[in-house]
VEXDREN-2710 file (C-alpha; in Angstrom, 1 decimal):
% VEXDREN-2710
k/r/px/py/pz
1/MET/0.0/0.0/0.0
2/LEU/1.3/3.4/-1.0
3/ARG/0.3/6.0/1.6
4/ILE/0.2/9.5/0.1
5/LEU/-0.4/12.7/2.0
6/VAL/-1.9/15.5/-0.1
7/SER/-2.3/19.0/1.1
8/GLY/-4.7/21.4/-0.6
9/ILE/-6.7/18.3/-1.6
10/SER/-10.0/20.3/-1.9
11/GLY/-8.7/22.4/-4.8
12/GLY/-9.1/21.6/-8.5
13/ILE/-5.7/19.8/-8.9
14/GLY/-6.3/18.0/-5.6
15/ALA/-9.7/16.7/-6.8
16/ALA/-8.2/15.6/-10.1
17/PHE/-5.4/13.8/-8.3
18/VAL/-7.9/12.0/-6.1
19/ALA/-9.8/10.8/-9.2
20/ARG/-6.5/9.4/-10.7
21/ALA/-5.5/7.8/-7.3
22/ARG/-8.8/5.8/-7.4
23/LEU/-7.4/4.0/-10.4
24/HIS/-4.7/2.5/-8.1
25/PRO/-6.2/0.1/-5.6
26/ASP/-2.9/-0.1/-3.8
27/TRP/-2.8/3.7/-3.1
28/GLU/-4.2/5.3/0.1
29/VAL/-4.6/9.0/-0.1
30/ILE/-4.8/11.1/3.1
31/GLY/-5.9/14.6/2.4
32/LEU/-5.0/17.7/4.3
33/ALA/-7.4/20.7/4.0
34/ARG/-9.2/23.4/6.0
35/ALA/-12.5/21.5/5.6
36/PRO/-11.9/18.0/7.0
37/ASN/-14.2/15.1/6.1
38/GLY/-13.7/11.3/5.7
39/HIS/-10.0/10.8/4.8
40/VAL/-9.3/14.5/5.0
41/ILE/-7.4/15.9/8.0
42/SER/-7.9/19.5/9.2
43/PHE/-4.9/21.5/8.1
44/ASP/-4.0/25.1/7.4
45/ALA/-0.5/25.9/6.0
46/ALA/-0.5/29.2/8.0
47/TRP/-0.6/27.3/11.3
48/PRO/2.4/27.4/13.6
49/ASN/4.8/24.4/13.6
50/ASP/3.4/22.7/16.7
51/ARG/-0.2/22.7/15.4
52/ILE/0.8/21.3/12.0
53/ALA/2.8/18.6/13.7
54/ALA/-0.2/17.8/16.0
55/ALA/-2.5/17.6/12.9
56/ILE/-0.5/14.7/11.4
57/GLN/0.6/13.1/14.6
58/ALA/-1.8/10.1/14.2
59/ILE/-0.5/9.3/10.7
60/ASP/1.5/6.1/10.8
61/GLY/4.1/6.6/8.2
62/ALA/4.0/8.1/4.7
63/ASP/5.4/7.0/1.3
64/ALA/4.8/10.3/-0.4
65/LEU/3.9/13.9/0.3
66/VAL/2.3/16.1/-2.4
67/CYS/2.0/19.7/-1.5
68/LEU/-0.8/21.4/-3.5
69/HIS/-1.9/24.1/-1.0
70/GLY/-1.4/27.7/-2.1
71/ALA/-2.7/31.2/-1.5
72/ASP/-5.1/32.5/-4.2
73/ILE/-4.0/36.1/-4.8
74/VAL/-5.8/36.5/-8.2
75/SER/-9.3/36.1/-6.7
76/PRO/-11.2/38.2/-4.1
77/PRO/-10.5/39.0/-1.4
78/LEU/-6.7/38.9/-1.8
79/ARG/-7.0/40.3/-5.3
80/GLN/-7.9/43.7/-3.8
81/ALA/-5.2/43.5/-1.1
82/SER/-2.0/45.5/-1.2
83/TYR/1.1/44.2/-3.0
84/LEU/2.9/43.5/0.3
85/ASP/-0.2/41.9/1.9
86/ARG/-0.4/39.5/-1.1
87/LEU/3.3/38.8/-0.8
88/GLU/2.8/38.0/2.9
89/ALA/-0.1/35.6/2.1
90/LEU/2.1/33.8/-0.4
91/TYR/5.0/33.6/2.0
92/ARG/2.8/32.2/4.9
93/VAL/1.0/29.6/2.8
94/ASP/3.0/28.7/-0.3
95/LEU/6.6/29.1/1.1
96/ALA/6.7/28.8/4.9
97/GLY/3.6/26.6/5.0
98/THR/5.3/24.1/2.6
99/VAL/8.5/24.1/4.5
100/LYS/6.7/23.5/7.9
101/LEU/4.6/20.7/6.4
102/ILE/7.6/18.9/4.9
103/ARG/9.6/19.2/8.1
104/ALA/6.7/17.8/10.1
105/VAL/6.2/14.9/7.7
106/LEU/9.9/14.0/7.2
107/PRO/10.2/12.0/10.5
108/LYS/7.3/9.8/9.2
109/MET/8.6/9.5/5.7
110/LYS/9.7/6.0/4.7
111/ARG/13.1/5.6/3.1
112/GLY/12.8/6.1/-0.6
113/GLY/9.7/8.3/-0.3
114/VAL/8.7/11.1/-2.6
115/ILE/8.1/14.8/-1.9
116/VAL/6.5/17.0/-4.5
117/VAL/6.1/20.7/-4.3
118/MET/4.4/23.1/-6.8
119/GLY/6.4/25.6/-8.8
120/TRP/5.4/27.8/-11.7
121/ASP/6.7/27.6/-15.3
122/GLN/7.5/31.3/-15.5
123/ALA/9.3/31.5/-12.1
124/SER/12.8/31.7/-13.7
125/ALA/11.8/33.2/-17.1
126/GLY/9.8/36.1/-15.6
127/MET/6.5/37.7/-16.6
128/ALA/5.2/41.3/-16.4
129/GLY/2.6/42.2/-13.8
130/GLU/2.3/42.4/-10.1
131/SER/0.8/38.9/-9.7
132/ALA/3.5/37.5/-11.9
133/GLU/6.2/39.2/-9.8
134/LEU/4.7/37.8/-6.6
135/TYR/4.3/34.3/-7.9
136/ALA/7.8/34.3/-9.5
137/LEU/9.3/35.4/-6.2
138/THR/7.5/32.8/-4.1
139/LYS/7.7/29.8/-6.5
140/GLY/11.3/30.6/-7.4
141/ALA/12.3/30.5/-3.8
142/LEU/10.3/27.3/-3.3
143/THR/12.0/25.7/-6.3
144/SER/15.5/26.6/-4.9
145/TYR/14.5/25.2/-1.5
146/ALA/13.4/22.0/-3.1
147/LYS/16.7/21.6/-5.0
148/SER/18.7/22.1/-1.8
149/LEU/16.3/19.7/0.1
150/ALA/16.9/17.1/-2.6
151/ALA/20.7/17.3/-1.9
152/THR/20.1/17.1/1.9
153/LEU/17.9/14.0/1.5
154/GLU/20.0/12.2/-1.0
155/GLY/19.6/8.5/-0.5
156/GLN/16.7/9.0/1.8
157/ALA/13.9/10.6/-0.2
158/LEU/13.3/12.0/-3.7
159/VAL/12.2/15.7/-4.1
160/TYR/10.5/17.1/-7.3
161/VAL/9.0/20.4/-8.4
162/VAL/6.0/20.2/-10.7
163/ALA/5.7/23.5/-12.6
164/PRO/2.5/24.1/-14.4
165/GLY/1.6/27.3/-16.3
166/TRP/-1.9/28.7/-16.0
167/VAL/-4.2/26.0/-14.8
168/LEU/-7.9/26.3/-15.7
169/THR/-9.4/26.4/-12.2
170/ARG/-12.3/28.6/-11.0
171/TRP/-10.3/31.8/-11.5
172/GLY/-9.4/31.0/-15.1
173/GLU/-13.0/30.2/-15.9
174/THR/-14.0/33.7/-14.9
175/LEU/-11.8/35.3/-17.5
176/SER/-12.8/36.3/-21.0
177/SER/-11.6/34.1/-23.9
178/GLU/-9.4/37.0/-25.0
179/SER/-7.7/37.2/-21.5
180/ARG/-7.2/33.5/-21.5
181/ARG/-5.7/33.5/-24.9
182/ARG/-3.3/36.4/-24.0
183/LEU/-2.1/34.7/-20.8
184/ALA/-1.7/31.3/-22.5
185/GLY/0.6/32.9/-25.1
186/ARG/3.0/34.0/-22.3
187/THR/3.6/30.4/-20.9
188/ARG/6.0/27.7/-21.9
189/SER/3.2/25.4/-23.3
190/GLY/1.3/28.2/-25.0
191/ARG/-2.0/27.0/-23.7
192/TRP/-4.0/26.6/-20.5
193/GLN/-3.6/23.4/-18.7
194/THR/-6.3/21.4/-17.0
195/PRO/-6.2/20.1/-13.4
196/ASP/-6.2/16.6/-14.8
197/GLN/-3.1/17.3/-16.9
198/VAL/-1.2/18.4/-13.8
199/ALA/-2.6/15.4/-11.9
200/GLN/-1.3/13.1/-14.6
201/VAL/2.3/14.4/-14.0
202/LEU/1.9/13.9/-10.3
203/GLU/0.6/10.4/-10.8
204/SER/3.6/9.6/-13.1
205/LEU/6.1/10.7/-10.5
206/LEU/4.6/8.4/-7.9
207/ILE/4.3/5.4/-10.3
208/ARG/7.9/5.7/-11.7
209/PRO/9.8/8.0/-9.3
210/GLY/13.1/6.6/-10.6
211/ASP/12.6/8.1/-14.0
212/TYR/13.7/11.5/-12.8
213/ALA/16.7/12.5/-10.7
214/SER/15.8/14.1/-7.3
215/GLY/15.7/17.9/-7.4
216/GLN/14.4/18.2/-11.0
217/VAL/11.7/20.5/-12.1
218/VAL/9.0/18.8/-14.2
219/TYR/7.2/21.2/-16.4
220/VAL/3.6/20.5/-17.4
221/ASP/3.9/20.9/-21.2
222/ARG/2.7/18.7/-24.0
223/GLY/4.4/15.9/-22.2
224/ALA/6.7/15.8/-19.3
225/ASP/9.5/18.3/-20.0
226/VAL/12.1/18.0/-17.3
227/THR/15.0/20.3/-16.5
228/GLY/17.7/20.0/-13.8
END
């Protein structure tokens, strides 16, 4: 049985991943989200270390950790917040929240386990606009952290960064077709990606983790495009 902890499981990518996980009878998915139910444990990435550790205390070992949680700064109410308030939200949830969760789970991680964090395909290339600046800053830092963590955990666990472009979740569906076309043209893939396409990449990393060296960034393009 492959036991997989997934934070942010109630989001679009999380739901798509759960649907894919159901195709694997030997997978057990334990979700972490603000609204607990069934196999979902109450979790908020902005919690302090001790509360996050307490939330997962009862979990008896993990083969993989998939970090999908993230602050939504392009939808209300954060969309109307100041630049620095949006940066603070991304720091607390995407960056510090991911680090705290990983450090809490590591003592429970089985040898050879897999850790996946979410990056962004424009983090290193750059894109104009305040939201792009903020995402590049946060996801770029998270990507660098994951690469260093991979070096630290060499021989113990594998660490990957999955880097989609714009994913067609609730926010994307509120945009006009022209806005979607314009944004898609500024990404690596040149198109919007679906939650299921991202989930497919996550699934492949758990099925065949040895296909990629630890610390690599896996871009969600027209196929898995991997960089060091």
